[in-house]
Each structure stands twice: as structure tokens, then as C-alpha cells.
C-alpha positions as CSV (number, residue, x, y, z in Angstrom):
1,M,0.0,0.0,0.0
2,L,2.8,2.4,0.9
3,A,5.2,1.1,-1.7
4,P,4.4,3.7,-4.3
5,F,5.2,6.4,-1.8
6,L,8.7,5.1,-1.0
7,D,11.7,6.2,-2.9
8,P,15.2,5.8,-1.4
9,T,16.7,8.4,-3.7
10,A,14.2,11.1,-2.9
11,L,14.4,10.2,0.8
12,A,18.2,10.4,0.8
13,L,18.1,13.8,-1.0
14,V,15.7,15.3,1.5
15,I,17.0,13.9,4.7
16,G,20.7,14.3,3.7
17,G,20.2,17.8,2.5
18,T,18.2,18.8,5.6
19,A,20.8,17.3,7.9
20,L,23.6,19.1,6.0
21,A,21.8,22.4,6.0
22,T,21.1,22.1,9.7
23,A,24.7,21.1,10.5
24,L,26.1,24.1,8.5
25,R,24.0,26.6,10.4
26,S,24.4,25.2,14.0
27,P,27.5,24.6,16.1
28,A,28.4,21.0,16.9
29,G,27.5,21.5,20.6
30,T,24.0,22.7,19.7
31,L,23.5,19.8,17.3
32,R,24.4,17.3,20.0
33,R,22.0,19.0,22.5
34,A,19.3,19.1,19.8
35,L,19.6,15.3,19.3
36,A,19.8,14.7,23.1
37,A,16.7,16.8,23.6
38,L,14.7,14.2,21.9
39,R,14.9,12.1,25.1
40,T,13.1,14.8,27.0
41,L,10.0,14.7,24.8
42,A,8.7,11.6,26.6
43,R,9.2,13.0,30.1
44,K,6.7,14.8,32.2
45,P,6.8,18.6,32.2
46,F,9.5,19.9,34.5
47,T,8.4,20.9,38.0
48,A,10.4,22.6,40.7
49,E,8.7,20.8,43.6
50,P,11.4,18.2,44.2
51,L,14.0,21.0,44.1
52,L,12.1,23.1,46.5
53,E,11.9,20.2,48.9
54,R,15.6,19.8,48.6
55,I,16.2,23.4,49.4
56,T,14.0,23.1,52.4
57,A,16.0,20.1,53.6
58,Q,19.3,22.0,53.1
59,A,17.9,24.9,55.1
60,R,17.1,22.5,58.0
61,I,20.7,21.2,57.8
62,A,22.1,24.7,57.9
63,R,19.9,25.6,60.8
64,R,20.8,22.5,62.8
65,N,24.5,22.0,61.9
66,G,25.6,25.4,60.6
67,V,26.1,26.7,57.1
68,L,29.3,24.9,56.5
69,A,27.4,21.6,56.7
70,L,26.0,22.5,53.3
71,D,29.4,22.0,51.7
72,R,29.1,18.3,52.5
73,S,25.8,17.8,50.7
74,V,25.6,16.1,47.3
75,I,23.3,18.1,45.1
76,D,22.5,16.7,41.6
77,D,21.0,19.9,40.3
78,P,23.9,22.2,39.2
79,D,22.0,25.4,39.7
80,I,21.2,24.7,43.3
81,A,24.7,23.3,43.9
82,A,26.2,26.6,42.7
83,A,23.8,28.7,44.8
84,L,24.6,26.6,47.9
85,A,28.3,26.9,47.3
86,A,28.0,30.6,47.1
87,I,26.1,30.7,50.3
88,V,28.8,28.6,52.0
89,D,31.4,31.1,50.6
90,G,29.6,34.0,52.2
91,A,27.5,35.4,49.3
92,D,24.6,37.6,50.3
93,A,21.0,37.2,49.1
94,D,21.3,39.5,46.1
95,A,24.4,37.7,44.9
96,V,22.8,34.3,45.2
97,A,19.7,35.5,43.4
98,R,21.9,36.8,40.5
99,I,23.8,33.5,40.3
100,V,20.5,31.5,40.1
101,A,19.0,33.9,37.6
102,D,22.1,33.9,35.4
103,R,22.3,30.1,35.4
104,R,18.6,29.8,34.6
105,R,18.9,32.2,31.7
106,A,21.9,30.3,30.4
107,R,20.1,27.0,30.7
108,I,17.0,28.2,28.9
109,E,19.1,29.7,26.1
110,R,20.7,26.3,25.6
111,H,17.2,24.7,25.5
112,L,16.0,27.3,23.0
113,A,19.1,26.9,20.8
114,A,18.2,23.2,20.6
115,A,14.7,24.1,19.6
116,D,15.9,26.6,17.0
117,C,18.1,23.8,15.5
118,W,14.9,21.7,14.9
119,A,13.1,24.8,13.7
120,G,15.9,25.3,11.2
121,A,15.5,21.7,10.0
122,A,11.8,22.4,9.5
123,E,12.7,25.4,7.4
124,A,15.3,23.5,5.3
125,A,13.2,20.4,4.6
126,P,10.8,21.9,2.1
127,A,13.7,23.6,0.3
128,M,15.5,20.3,0.1
129,G,12.3,18.7,-1.2
130,M,12.2,21.3,-3.9
131,I,15.8,20.7,-4.8
132,G,15.0,17.0,-5.0
133,T,12.1,17.8,-7.3
134,L,14.3,19.9,-9.6
135,I,16.9,17.0,-9.7
136,G,14.1,14.6,-10.6
137,L,12.7,16.8,-13.3
138,A,16.2,17.2,-14.7
139,R,16.6,13.5,-14.8
140,T,13.2,13.2,-16.4
141,F,14.1,15.5,-19.3
142,G,17.4,13.8,-19.7
143,A,15.7,10.4,-20.0
144,M,13.1,11.3,-22.6
145,D,14.6,8.7,-25.0
146,D,14.4,6.0,-22.3
147,P,10.7,5.5,-21.2
148,A,11.8,2.9,-18.5
149,A,13.8,5.6,-16.7
150,I,11.2,8.3,-16.8
151,G,9.0,6.7,-14.1
152,G,11.9,6.6,-11.6
153,A,12.9,10.1,-12.3
154,M,9.3,11.4,-11.9
155,A,9.0,9.5,-8.6
156,V,12.0,11.4,-7.3
157,A,10.6,14.7,-8.5
158,L,7.2,14.2,-6.9
159,L,8.1,12.3,-3.7
160,A,11.0,14.7,-2.8
161,T,8.5,17.5,-2.3
162,L,6.2,15.2,-0.3
163,Y,9.0,14.1,2.0
164,G,10.1,17.7,2.5
165,A,6.6,18.7,3.6
166,L,6.2,15.7,5.9
167,I,9.5,16.1,7.6
168,A,8.9,19.8,8.2
169,N,5.3,19.6,9.4
170,L,5.2,16.2,11.1
171,V,8.7,15.8,12.5
172,A,11.0,18.8,12.8
173,G,8.4,21.5,13.3
174,P,6.5,19.7,16.1
175,V,9.7,18.8,17.9
176,A,10.8,22.4,17.8
177,A,7.4,23.6,19.2
178,R,7.5,21.0,22.0
179,L,11.0,21.9,23.0
180,R,10.2,25.6,23.2
181,A,7.1,24.8,25.3
182,A,9.3,22.7,27.6
183,A,11.8,25.5,27.9
184,R,9.2,28.0,28.8
185,T,7.8,25.6,31.5
186,E,11.2,25.0,33.0
187,A,12.0,28.7,33.0
188,F,8.8,29.5,34.9
189,E,9.4,26.6,37.4
190,R,13.0,27.4,38.0
191,A,12.1,31.0,38.8
192,R,10.4,29.6,41.9
193,L,13.9,28.6,43.3
194,D,15.1,32.2,43.5
195,A,13.2,33.3,46.6
196,P,14.0,30.3,48.9
197,L,17.7,30.3,48.0
198,A,17.9,34.1,48.5
199,A,16.1,33.7,51.9
200,L,18.5,31.0,52.9
201,A,21.5,33.2,52.0
202,A,19.9,36.2,53.9
203,R,19.3,34.0,57.0
204,E,22.8,32.7,57.1
205,A,24.5,36.0,56.5
206,P,24.2,37.4,60.1
207,V,25.5,34.1,61.5
208,R,28.7,34.5,59.4
209,V,29.1,38.1,60.4
210,L,28.8,37.3,64.1
211,A,31.1,34.3,63.8
212,S,33.8,36.4,62.1
213,A,33.4,39.2,64.7
214,A,33.9,36.7,67.5
């Protein structure tokens, strides 16, 4: 049933051309992140609740054992780990808030760059399909004296455009849209971490001042 719509030459032209165009416009690191981001599509939307609970637990540790006890905690989230390290080093609430905000912006920019990579593929695919169509038409006109070759050349010409449209609208475009939506959700959720981390820094600052004065 699908056999008439399958042509390896047209598929190779469109996929290969789209991949090449995307690789030429994106750094290697962004390409790796764009491919790795596919794993996140099956995950639930990001929520800050587990991280907020971890911050609360770290605040209890600091209250019970002192701020230096935070240095012995193993934190798997790099943003929180950086904020806690700054608190241990004596950073005030404003400095900690800036650290968390800067890291959040950098993280979201990386996510958006991966989404832009897929958006670029969605833009390139129809153009590659048109190029495949032109190649197929050129082969058709060059094979006018060989009726057996005309069918294959016309299949490339027609199917290349189809493949380009399908890749753009059913693969690359939806992936880009979902990655952007996930980035916006994570940005909103991670913004919830600013206040508790800044509050922890503000609470521990007087303790450090008194300890140093003593």
C-alpha cells in the first residue's frame, strides 16, 4: 500500500540535504543538544517541587549544623549546587539571586538553541524537497529517450516535495514547538527557586558576620 510512496533516492536527498543544511547553520554542541533533547519529549513537564523540597532540607541542615554543613551535601542539580556553594562562601541574598537567575537564563538559552536547531530543520526540509524535485525533473528530461527511466525520475521529483513537507510539518516542526514549550515551562518553574535560596542566604549572612566578629 505504501510502496508507491517510498523512494530511497528522494528520501536520501531530502534527509541528507536537511541534515547538512542544519549542521552548517548550527555549532556542533548545539547539534548534540538538539539530538539529546529528543529524550526529554517523553518526560513529564518539568516541576520545581522536588528541588524546592531539597532546598527546604538544606535549610534545615544549615539551621541544625551550621552553614558549613551544606558543603558536604551532594546536590545533583547544578544550579542549586552553585547557589549553595555561594552561600557557604559568604554570598549575600542579592548575589545568590543573581547566580541562580544567570544560570537559569543560560540553561533556557541552551534549550531554545536546541529548539531553534529543529526549527531550522523544519525550514530547510521543504527547500531540500524542492531541490529533489528539480533534480528529478532534470533526470526526467534527460531520459526522454528511455521510457523505462522516466518513471523513476518522476517518482523522485514528486516524492521529494512530499518528503520535505512531511519532515517539516510532522517531525521537525512539532519537535521544535514542544522543545520551546518545555523550555518556557522550565523557566517558569526554576524562577520559583530564587526566593527560597535568597532567603537561605539572607538568613545565614548574620551568622557568618557574628562568627567572624567573635
